[in-house]
SETOR-727986 format. One record per residue: residue in one letter; residue number from 1; y negated, z, x of N, C-alpha, C in turn. Coordinates in Angstrom, 3 decimals, decimal comma. Layout:
TIFI:A:NUM:Y:Z:X:Y:Z:X:Y:Z:X
...
***
This chain:
TIFI:M:1:-75,063:-5,675:42,696:-74,080:-5,176:43,663:-72,924:-6,155:43,725
TIFI:P:2:-72,606:-6,594:44,917:-71,537:-7,606:45,019:-70,192:-7,037:44,582
TIFI:R:3:-69,428:-7,900:43,847:-68,109:-7,492:43,332:-67,068:-7,559:44,450
TIFI:K:4:-66,274:-6,457:44,529:-65,257:-6,439:45,580:-64,103:-7,359:45,220
TIFI:K:5:-63,677:-8,071:46,178:-62,521:-8,939:45,969:-61,243:-8,123:46,135
TIFI:P:6:-60,267:-8,368:45,232:-58,997:-7,630:45,381:-58,320:-7,977:46,691
TIFI:Q:7:-57,806:-6,960:47,304:-57,119:-7,182:48,576:-55,610:-7,141:48,343
TIFI:F:8:-54,953:-8,152:48,783:-53,499:-8,242:48,647:-52,866:-7,964:49,991
TIFI:R:9:-51,849:-7,124:49,916:-51,154:-6,822:51,154:-50,266:-7,990:51,528
TIFI:G:10:-50,312:-8,360:52,714:-49,488:-9,476:53,165:-48,022:-9,114:53,226
TIFI:A:11:-47,248:-10,097:53,503:-45,804:-9,878:53,609:-45,503:-8,892:54,722
TIFI:R:12:-44,478:-8,091:54,498:-44,107:-7,114:55,508:-43,608:-7,799:56,774
TIFI:E:13:-43,876:-7,127:57,854:-43,352:-7,610:59,123:-41,857:-7,309:59,181
TIFI:P:14:-41,122:-8,065:59,969:-39,682:-7,817:60,100:-39,370:-6,387:60,502
TIFI:E:15:-40,232:-5,791:61,359:-39,979:-4,419:61,792:-40,042:-3,450:60,610
TIFI:E:16:-40,994:-3,715:59,681:-41,123:-2,858:58,503:-39,893:-2,954:57,608
TIFI:L:17:-39,403:-4,175:57,426:-38,213:-4,384:56,589:-37,000:-3,692:57,195
TIFI:I:18:-36,867:-3,828:58,509:-35,732:-3,195:59,188:-35,822:-1,678:59,063
TIFI:G:19:-37,062:-1,165:59,176:-37,245:0,275:59,059:-36,901:0,781:57,669
TIFI:A:20:-37,328:0,031:56,650:-37,023:0,428:55,267:-35,525:0,396:55,005
TIFI:A:21:-34,863:-0,627:55,521:-33,411:-0,733:55,352:-32,704:0,412:56,053
TIFI:Q:22:-33,206:0,774:57,235:-32,599:1,871:57,984:-32,752:3,191:57,239
TIFI:Q:23:-33,929:3,370:56,632:-34,152:4,585:55,850:-33,179:4,672:54,667
TIFI:A:24:-32,982:3,517:54,001:-32,044:3,483:52,867:-30,630:3,813:53,321
TIFI:L:25:-30,231:3,253:54,462:-28,892:3,529:54,995:-28,747:4,997:55,371
TIFI:N:26:-29,789:5,555:55,963:-29,747:6,969:56,334:-29,604:7,856:55,099
TIFI:Y:27:-30,274:7,441:54,010:-30,198:8,212:52,765:-28,793:8,145:52,153
TIFI:L:28:-28,191:6,938:52,222:-26,875:6,738:51,604:-25,724:7,141:52,502
TIFI:A:29:-26,000:7,372:53,769:-24,921:7,638:54,735:-23,972:8,748:54,301
TIFI:P:30:-24,483:9,904:53,805:-23,553:10,977:53,411:-22,636:10,586:52,244
TIFI:Y:31:-23,104:9,614:51,427:-22,332:9,229:50,235:-21,562:7,920:50,429
TIFI:L:32:-21,765:7,303:51,588:-21,203:5,969:51,787:-19,685:5,966:51,677
TIFI:R:33:-19,069:6,973:52,245:-17,602:7,037:52,210:-17,090:7,100:50,776
TIFI:W:34:-17,757:7,949:49,977:-17,317:8,097:48,588:-17,604:6,838:47,770
TIFI:L:35:-18,710:6,185:48,091:-19,009:4,930:47,398:-17,958:3,874:47,694
TIFI:I:36:-17,553:3,802:48,947:-16,521:2,824:49,337:-15,194:3,162:48,672
TIFI:L:37:-14,841:4,473:48,690:-13,585:4,891:48,060:-13,602:4,610:46,557
TIFI:G:38:-14,750:4,885:45,912:-14,861:4,628:44,480:-14,737:3,161:44,146
TIFI:A:39:-15,417:2,329:44,942:-15,340:0,884:44,709:-13,925:0,369:44,928
TIFI:T:40:-13,257:0,913:45,960:-11,876:0,497:46,242:-10,945:0,902:45,107
TIFI:A:41:-11,121:2,147:44,624:-10,277:2,631:43,525:-10,497:1,810:42,264
TIFI:L:42:-11,769:1,516:41,962:-12,076:0,712:40,781:-11,461:-0,678:40,890
TIFI:G:43:-11,564:-1,260:42,073:-10,966:-2,579:42,284:-9,462:-2,550:42,107
TIFI:A:44:-8,826:-1,465:42,602:-7,374:-1,341:42,469:-6,964:-1,201:41,010
TIFI:V:45:-7,738:-0,391:40,250:-7,439:-0,202:38,822:-7,567:-1,517:38,066
TIFI:L:46:-8,639:-2,242:38,341:-8,840:-3,532:37,670:-7,734:-4,514:38,021
TIFI:L:47:-7,300:-4,482:39,277:-6,229:-5,383:39,709:-4,916:-5,042:39,012
TIFI:I:48:-4,620:-3,740:38,925:-3,388:-3,301:38,250:-3,436:-3,661:36,769
TIFI:W:49:-4,596:-3,418:36,143:-4,742:-3,732:34,718:-4,558:-5,222:34,460
TIFI:A:50:-5,158:-6,049:35,325:-5,022:-7,500:35,166:-3,572:-7,930:35,344
TIFI:G:51:-2,897:-7,328:36,330:-1,491:-7,662:36,557:-0,614:-7,245:35,395
TIFI:Y:52:-0,879:-6,039:34,840:-0,094:-5,553:33,708:-0,324:-6,412:32,471
TIFI:S:53:-1,582:-6,793:32,243:-1,901:-7,649:31,096:-1,199:-8,998:31,210
TIFI:Y:54:-1,195:-9,537:32,417:-0,520:-10,814:32,641:0,981:-10,668:32,411
TIFI:F:55:1,551:-9,550:32,897:2,984:-9,309:32,723:3,327:-9,188:31,246
TIFI:Q:56:2,506:-8,432:30,492:2,750:-8,273:29,057:2,686:-9,612:28,330
TIFI:H:57:1,668:-10,388:28,655:1,512:-11,700:28,016:2,708:-12,589:28,328
TIFI:R:58:3,128:-12,571:29,574:4,269:-13,398:29,970:5,542:-12,949:29,261
TIFI:Q:59:5,734:-11,616:29,166:6,896:-11,081:28,459:6,900:-11,512:27,000
TIFI:E:60:5,722:-11,447:26,370:5,618:-11,821:24,955:5,943:-13,294:24,753
TIFI:V:61:5,427:-14,146:25,631:5,685:-15,589:25,529:7,175:-15,871:25,695
TIFI:Q:62:7,797:-15,235:26,681:9,227:-15,444:26,918:10,064:-14,911:25,755
TIFI:A:63:9,652:-13,762:25,214:10,383:-13,180:24,087:10,287:-14,069:22,854
TIFI:Q:64:9,099:-14,602:22,588:8,923:-15,502:21,449:9,784:-16,752:21,608
TIFI:A:65:9,868:-17,264:22,837:10,689:-18,452:23,091:12,165:-18,144:22,863
TIFI:A:66:12,611:-16,968:23,315:14,007:-16,573:23,121:14,324:-16,390:21,643
TIFI:L:67:13,377:-15,799:20,907:13,577:-15,591:19,470:13,619:-16,916:18,725
TIFI:Q:68:12,816:-17,849:19,159:12,772:-19,163:18,516:14,125:-19,862:18,610
TIFI:K:69:14,837:-19,641:19,700:16,154:-20,261:19,878:17,189:-19,684:18,911
TIFI:V:70:16,966:-18,437:18,503:17,929:-17,771:17,610:17,711:-18,159:16,154
TIFI:R:71:16,496:-18,531:15,794:16,149:-18,779:14,389:17,113:-19,710:13,657
TIFI:P:72:17,548:-20,828:14,245:18,464:-21,715:13,506:19,753:-21,026:13,073
TIFI:E:73:20,201:-20,024:13,839:21,446:-19,324:13,511:21,284:-18,398:12,307
TIFI:L:74:20,049:-18,022:11,999:19,818:-17,051:10,928:20,140:-17,608:9,551
TIFI:N:75:20,112:-18,918:9,402:20,376:-19,551:8,109:21,807:-20,058:7,986
TIFI:R:76:22,660:-19,649:8,910:24,065:-20,076:8,871:24,961:-18,849:8,727
TIFI:P:77:25,478:-18,606:7,527:26,317:-17,424:7,302:27,518:-17,347:8,234
TIFI:D:78:28,061:-18,513:8,606:29,237:-18,513:9,471:28,894:-18,119:10,911
TIFI:Q:79:27,592:-18,065:11,236:27,175:-17,711:12,589:26,464:-16,362:12,622
TIFI:A:80:26,725:-15,533:11,633:26,031:-14,245:11,524:26,293:-13,352:12,731
TIFI:E:81:27,544:-13,264:13,160:27,882:-12,402:14,296:27,205:-12,879:15,570
TIFI:A:82:27,205:-14,190:15,781:26,548:-14,748:16,972:25,044:-14,484:16,926
TIFI:A:83:24,461:-14,617:15,738:23,025:-14,373:15,586:22,683:-12,911:15,857
TIFI:L:84:23,535:-11,994:15,385:23,304:-10,569:15,624:23,320:-10,249:17,116
TIFI:K:85:24,254:-10,857:17,838:24,329:-10,642:19,291:23,095:-11,201:19,991
TIFI:S:86:22,660:-12,366:19,563:21,480:-12,992:20,175:20,222:-12,165:19,915
TIFI:L:87:20,091:-11,654:18,695:18,928:-10,822:18,359:18,935:-9,517:19,154
TIFI:T:88:20,112:-8,935:19,310:20,234:-7,715:20,116:19,820:-7,974:21,554
TIFI:A:89:20,199:-9,141:22,083:19,835:-9,504:23,457:18,319:-9,624:23,619
TIFI:V:90:17,651:-10,193:22,621:16,186:-10,324:22,675:15,538:-8,942:22,716
TIFI:V:91:16,034:-8,031:21,882:15,473:-6,676:21,825:15,669:-5,947:23,151
TIFI:Q:92:16,860:-6,089:23,739:17,161:-5,387:24,982:16,427:-5,979:26,178
TIFI:Q:93:16,267:-7,296:26,183:15,646:-7,959:27,330:14,124:-7,875:27,308
TIFI:Y:94:13,548:-7,817:26,106:12,082:-7,808:25,992:11,611:-6,646:25,120
TIFI:P:95:11,887:-5,410:25,522:11,445:-4,265:24,709:9,925:-4,154:24,702
TIFI:S:96:9,415:-3,486:23,709:7,966:-3,244:23,577:7,150:-4,505:23,341
TIFI:T:97:7,803:-5,589:22,905:7,065:-6,799:22,539:7,099:-6,951:21,022
TIFI:Q:98:6,133:-7,691:20,486:6,125:-7,959:19,050:7,331:-8,804:18,656
TIFI:A:99:7,762:-9,676:19,560:8,944:-10,504:19,286:10,188:-9,636:19,139
TIFI:A:100:10,264:-8,552:19,913:11,406:-7,639:19,803:11,405:-6,940:18,448
TIFI:R:101:10,227:-6,540:17,969:10,129:-5,921:16,640:10,541:-6,914:15,558
TIFI:M:102:10,136:-8,155:15,732:10,513:-9,181:14,768:12,023:-9,420:14,809
TIFI:A:103:12,585:-9,405:16,016:14,033:-9,583:16,160:14,783:-8,450:15,465
TIFI:L:104:14,254:-7,228:15,563:14,872:-6,094:14,872:14,833:-6,275:13,360
TIFI:A:105:13,705:-6,766:12,858:13,582:-7,003:11,414:14,568:-8,073:10,959
TIFI:F:106:14,704:-9,141:11,740:15,672:-10,193:11,418:17,097:-9,639:11,447
TIFI:K:107:17,365:-8,796:12,441:18,707:-8,217:12,573:19,040:-7,345:11,366
TIFI:A:108:18,073:-6,519:10,954:18,295:-5,658:9,792:18,541:-6,490:8,533
TIFI:H:109:17,767:-7,550:8,365:17,931:-8,419:7,197:19,310:-9,075:7,202
TIFI:L:110:19,756:-9,482:8,377:21,072:-10,119:8,500:22,188:-9,114:8,215
TIFI:L:111:22,011:-7,889:8,673:22,996:-6,840:8,395:23,067:-6,549:6,897
TIFI:Y:112:21,920:-6,566:6,231:21,901:-6,354:4,782:22,659:-7,473:4,076
TIFI:Q:113:22,428:-8,710:4,508:23,106:-9,851:3,891:24,614:-9,791:4,086
TIFI:T:114:25,054:-9,207:5,189:26,492:-9,078:5,452:27,036:-7,745:4,928
TIFI:R:115:26,242:-7,058:4,094:26,630:-5,834:3,397:26,847:-4,640:4,331
TIFI:K:116:26,221:-4,664:5,466:26,268:-3,516:6,374:24,986:-2,706:6,141
TIFI:Y:117:24,936:-2,092:4,961:23,699:-1,477:4,488:23,253:-0,286:5,340
TIFI:A:118:24,195:0,534:5,778:23,828:1,714:6,568:23,200:1,310:7,901
TIFI:E:119:23,776:0,290:8,544:23,230:-0,184:9,820:21,845:-0,799:9,622
TIFI:A:120:21,704:-1,555:8,551:20,405:-2,168:8,254:19,354:-1,092:7,987
TIFI:A:121:19,730:-0,079:7,201:18,791:1,003:6,877:18,338:1,729:8,138
TIFI:K:122:19,255:1,931:9,065:18,909:2,630:10,309:17,834:1,874:11,086
TIFI:I:123:17,959:0,546:11,147:16,968:-0,262:11,869:15,620:-0,227:11,153
TIFI:Y:124:15,652:-0,353:9,825:14,393:-0,297:9,073:13,716:1,065:9,245
TIFI:E:125:14,510:2,125:9,301:13,949:3,464:9,519:13,273:3,546:10,888
TIFI:E:126:13,917:2,954:11,902:13,346:2,952:13,254:12,040:2,165:13,288
TIFI:L:127:12,016:1,038:12,589:10,801:0,220:12,560:9,651:0,960:11,885
TIFI:R:128:9,957:1,684:10,822:8,910:2,453:10,128:8,405:3,594:10,996
TIFI:A:129:9,322:4,244:11,712:8,951:5,410:12,515:8,219:5,031:13,796
TIFI:S:130:8,450:3,817:14,273:7,871:3,410:15,559:6,366:3,230:15,495
TIFI:G:131:5,835:2,953:14,314:4,392:2,755:14,185:3,932:1,572:15,012
TIFI:G:132:2,842:1,755:15,766:2,339:0,677:16,618:1,634:-0,409:15,824
TIFI:K:133:1,292:-1,459:16,523:0,574:-2,568:15,899:1,489:-3,326:14,945
TIFI:D:134:0,878:-3,887:13,910:1,632:-4,663:12,927:0,876:-5,960:12,646
TIFI:P:135:0,807:-6,860:13,660:0,001:-8,079:13,490:0,508:-9,003:12,398
TIFI:Y:136:1,799:-8,894:12,063:2,370:-9,767:11,044:2,368:-9,119:9,662
TIFI:A:137:1,816:-7,902:9,571:1,731:-7,175:8,286:3,097:-7,068:7,625
TIFI:W:138:4,087:-6,666:8,411:5,450:-6,531:7,908:5,748:-5,142:7,358
TIFI:G:139:4,771:-4,241:7,404:5,011:-2,882:6,932:5,565:-2,815:5,519
TIFI:P:140:4,923:-3,471:4,537:5,452:-3,450:3,169:6,855:-4,041:3,063
TIFI:F:141:7,111:-5,133:3,800:8,439:-5,756:3,774:9,496:-4,782:4,278
TIFI:V:142:9,188:-4,068:5,357:10,143:-3,113:5,933:10,426:-1,986:4,947
TIFI:T:143:9,384:-1,454:4,322:9,563:-0,361:3,363:10,379:-0,808:2,154
TIFI:E:144:10,048:-1,962:1,615:10,778:-2,469:0,449:12,235:-2,751:0,799
TIFI:S:145:12,466:-3,314:1,973:13,832:-3,616:2,404:14,642:-2,338:2,589
TIFI:L:146:13,999:-1,300:3,125:14,686:-0,019:3,290:15,099:0,546:1,937
TIFI:A:147:14,230:0,417:0,947:14,558:0,888:-0,403:15,764:0,132:-0,959
TIFI:Y:148:15,825:-1,174:-0,707:16,973:-1,968:-1,160:18,261:-1,513:-0,477
TIFI:C:149:18,174:-1,137:0,793:19,356:-0,649:1,511:19,874:0,641:0,883
TIFI:Y:150:18,956:1,577:0,612:19,358:2,831:-0,024:19,956:2,571:-1,404
TIFI:E:151:19,360:1,642:-2,132:19,872:1,313:-3,465:21,283:0,747:-3,374
TIFI:A:152:21,514:-0,133:-2,403:22,841:-0,732:-2,235:23,886:0,318:-1,874
TIFI:E:153:23,445:1,400:-1,224:24,360:2,495:-0,873:24,538:3,486:-2,022
TIFI:G:154:23,809:3,269:-3,132:23,908:4,175:-4,265:22,990:5,378:-4,167
TIFI:Q:155:22,072:5,380:-3,193:21,126:6,487:-3,033:19,831:6,158:-3,801
TIFI:Y:156:19,942:6,189:-5,120:18,844:5,712:-5,961:17,591:6,589:-5,865
TIFI:A:157:17,769:7,890:-5,830:16,612:8,788:-5,737:15,881:8,587:-4,406
TIFI:K:158:16,649:8,418:-3,342:16,050:8,198:-2,022:15,332:6,854:-1,972
TIFI:A:159:15,916:5,862:-2,617:15,285:4,538:-2,674:13,955:4,617:-3,420
TIFI:A:160:13,947:5,350:-4,536:12,711:5,503:-5,316:11,650:6,256:-4,523
TIFI:Q:161:12,065:7,295:-3,824:11,136:8,078:-3,009:10,516:7,220:-1,907
TIFI:T:162:11,302:6,311:-1,350:10,811:5,417:-0,297:9,827:4,401:-0,855
TIFI:L:163:10,121:3,894:-2,049:9,321:2,819:-2,635:8,013:3,306:-3,256
TIFI:K:164:7,998:4,545:-3,749:6,839:5,063:-4,502:5,499:4,919:-3,762
TIFI:P:165:5,378:5,323:-2,484:4,079:5,176:-1,802:3,610:3,729:-1,715
TIFI:L:166:4,561:2,810:-1,527:4,200:1,392:-1,443:3,676:0,892:-2,784
TIFI:V:167:4,266:1,373:-3,869:3,799:1,000:-5,216:2,346:1,425:-5,400
TIFI:D:168:2,044:2,649:-4,992:0,691:3,187:-5,176:-0,348:2,467:-4,315
TIFI:Q:169:0,096:1,906:-3,194:-0,837:1,219:-2,283:-1,041:-0,251:-2,639
TIFI:S:170:-0,145:-0,805:-3,458:-0,169:-2,241:-3,733:-1,096:-2,578:-4,895
TIFI:L:171:-1,336:-3,869:-5,045:-2,225:-4,352:-6,102:-1,652:-5,599:-6,758
TIFI:G:172:-2,153:-5,910:-7,952:-1,840:-7,174:-8,603:-0,378:-7,351:-8,977
TIFI:S:173:0,064:-8,593:-8,930:1,423:-8,933:-9,353:2,478:-8,287:-8,460
TIFI:Y:174:2,126:-8,076:-7,190:3,080:-7,431:-6,276:3,328:-5,990:-6,711
TIFI:Q:175:2,278:-5,306:-7,131:2,439:-3,942:-7,619:3,280:-3,915:-8,890
TIFI:T:176:3,062:-4,881:-9,766:3,848:-4,962:-11,000:5,329:-5,120:-10,691
TIFI:M:177:5,644:-5,987:-9,743:7,036:-6,212:-9,357:7,651:-4,945:-8,768
TIFI:L:178:6,904:-4,285:-7,871:7,419:-3,070:-7,236:7,582:-1,939:-8,243
TIFI:L:179:6,640:-1,818:-9,166:6,706:-0,745:-10,161:7,887:-0,949:-11,104
TIFI:T:180:8,191:-2,200:-11,430:9,372:-2,497:-12,245:10,638:-2,060:-11,521
TIFI:H:181:10,706:-2,376:-10,235:11,858:-1,966:-9,424:11,948:-0,443:-9,365
TIFI:L:182:10,808:0,214:-9,212:10,791:1,676:-9,144:11,298:2,295:-10,440
TIFI:A:183:10,873:1,745:-11,576:11,329:2,262:-12,870:12,842:2,127:-13,014
TIFI:L:184:13,372:0,997:-12,574:14,820:0,785:-12,633:15,561:1,762:-11,724
TIFI:L:185:14,982:2,043:-10,562:15,596:3,009:-9,649:15,617:4,402:-10,270
TIFI:Y:186:14,527:4,786:-10,916:14,496:6,085:-11,589:15,569:6,149:-12,668
TIFI:D:187:15,748:5,055:-13,398:16,796:5,006:-14,423:18,172:5,226:-13,804
TIFI:K:188:18,434:4,513:-12,706:19,737:4,634:-12,045:19,957:6,043:-11,493
TIFI:A:189:18,859:6,686:-11,090:18,958:8,044:-10,541:19,025:9,103:-11,639
TIFI:G:190:18,895:8,671:-12,910:18,926:9,618:-14,021:17,602:10,334:-14,237
TIFI:E:191:16,546:9,836:-13,589:15,209:10,434:-13,736:14,466:9,718:-14,874
TIFI:H:192:14,881:10,009:-16,109:14,356:9,264:-17,259:12,872:9,538:-17,518
TIFI:K:193:12,422:10,740:-17,230:11,005:11,059:-17,428:10,139:10,222:-16,476
TIFI:L:194:10,532:10,155:-15,213:9,781:9,363:-14,235:9,867:7,874:-14,555
TIFI:A:195:11,027:7,457:-15,049:11,185:6,053:-15,443:10,263:5,728:-16,614
TIFI:A:196:10,219:6,631:-17,603:9,352:6,416:-18,769:7,884:6,336:-18,347
TIFI:D:197:7,486:7,194:-17,420:6,103:7,155:-16,917:5,805:5,817:-16,243
TIFI:S:198:6,803:5,290:-15,553:6,616:4,008:-14,860:6,491:2,860:-15,851
TIFI:W:199:7,344:2,860:-16,903:7,234:1,806:-17,923:5,879:1,885:-18,626
TIFI:Q:200:5,441:3,114:-18,895:4,141:3,304:-19,544:3,008:2,775:-18,652
TIFI:R:201:3,122:3,035:-17,379:2,105:2,563:-16,431:2,099:1,039:-16,345
TIFI:L:202:3,272:0,442:-16,419:3,367:-1,019:-16,349:2,608:-1,686:-17,488
TIFI:M:203:2,638:-1,066:-18,654:1,984:-1,667:-19,812:0,462:-1,680:-19,698
TIFI:T:204:-0,060:-0,919:-18,735:-1,509:-0,948:-18,504:-1,897:-2,001:-17,464
TIFI:L:205:-0,888:-2,574:-16,803:-1,175:-3,526:-15,725:-1,203:-4,974:-16,189
TIFI:T:206:-0,487:-5,269:-17,259:-0,454:-6,652:-17,740:-0,286:-6,662:-19,254
TIFI:H:207:-0,676:-7,767:-19,868:-0,567:-7,897:-21,326:0,355:-9,052:-21,703
TIFI:D:208:1,244:-9,422:-20,808:2,215:-10,479:-21,095:3,134:-9,994:-22,225
TIFI:P:209:3,147:-10,686:-23,372:3,912:-10,207:-24,539:5,395:-9,993:-24,243
TIFI:A:210:6,003:-10,930:-23,518:7,435:-10,821:-23,235:7,727:-9,597:-22,373
TIFI:L:211:6,924:-9,404:-21,339:7,132:-8,262:-20,449:6,855:-6,949:-21,168
TIFI:V:212:5,782:-6,907:-21,927:5,426:-5,681:-22,642:6,519:-5,303:-23,631
TIFI:S:213:7,087:-6,298:-24,302:8,170:-6,044:-25,258:9,380:-5,427:-24,555
TIFI:Y:214:9,732:-5,983:-23,394:10,874:-5,462:-22,623:10,586:-4,043:-22,147
TIFI:W:215:9,373:-3,831:-21,643:9,027:-2,508:-21,133:9,016:-1,473:-22,247
TIFI:K:216:8,601:-1,862:-23,441:8,611:-0,931:-24,571:10,037:-0,513:-24,912
TIFI:E:217:10,957:-1,474:-24,843:12,364:-1,158:-25,103:12,887:-0,150:-24,081
TIFI:R:218:12,578:-0,412:-22,803:13,041:0,494:-21,753:12,373:1,861:-21,883
TIFI:L:219:11,109:1,869:-22,280:10,390:3,130:-22,471:11,044:3,954:-23,574
TIFI:A:220:11,401:3,289:-24,674:12,055:3,994:-25,785:13,398:4,563:-25,342
TIFI:E:221:14,152:3,780:-24,560:15,453:4,240:-24,072:15,297:5,470:-23,180
TIFI:D:222:14,295:5,429:-22,298:14,118:6,553:-21,377:13,599:7,795:-22,092
TIFI:K:223:12,766:7,596:-23,110:12,309:8,750:-23,882:13,480:9,393:-24,608
TIFI:A:224:14,376:8,541:-25,126:15,579:9,064:-25,787:16,467:9,772:-24,773
TIFI:G:225:16,574:9,189:-23,584:17,378:9,807:-22,532:16,813:11,143:-22,100
TIFI:T:226:15,496:11,256:-22,099:14,852:12,521:-21,736:15,161:13,600:-22,767
TIFI:K:227:15,148:13,212:-24,054:15,459:14,174:-25,120:16,906:14,632:-25,023
TIFI:D:228:17,814:13,669:-24,766:19,231:14,025:-24,654:19,460:14,964:-23,482
TIFI:T:229:18,767:14,707:-22,380:18,910:15,564:-21,203:18,401:16,966:-21,505
TIFI:G:230:17,307:17,034:-22,270:16,742:18,332:-22,636:17,682:19,133:-23,518
TIFI:K:231:18,406:18,445:-24,414:19,351:19,131:-25,302:20,511:19,701:-24,516
TIFI:N:232:20,936:18,895:-23,481:22,071:19,346:-22,683:21,645:20,501:-21,772
***
């Protein structure tokens, strides 16, 4: 029996193609308006997003340039007031930029150096509360600086309360340094039991003979202070 040869359909005639296209258009006709509106809306959203992204990038670049001009003044004590004004201008002119957050941190540090501890603490508090992105990983610096501000104002218990979470989150030599500061703050606040616990904890972090000897002395003092407090 002879084998049948496969039959291939030839190319469609132009009339067939036009008919198929017309059928597709007829099918889409009820939805065409909504498709056009959707495409237009999507295009508008993408255009707005691109424009906003460009604006943000431009703002950040300009803010960084403005901040760079202020940096030389930060190392000149005689120009502290001028530097504070310049930093304030950067914050006001370029809000919501990372450069503005950095300018605030510089301003707070400068206020601390000029012994305006309450003003510096207020800025550090705002920086901590603002949250947001932290590309420069300044969170620990802000927290530690805030604790120093409270300490300078004589608010030792508040300084210790601020520093404690950072101590627990830190590691290595940085944790050792922070824990030493925390123990001293507890001592200044009259919290000898908490100070003794901190000295005891420090001795588990390092075996440096000189440091361990000092910490043992402070531990003995705080244990004695705890007993005296209990008697009173």
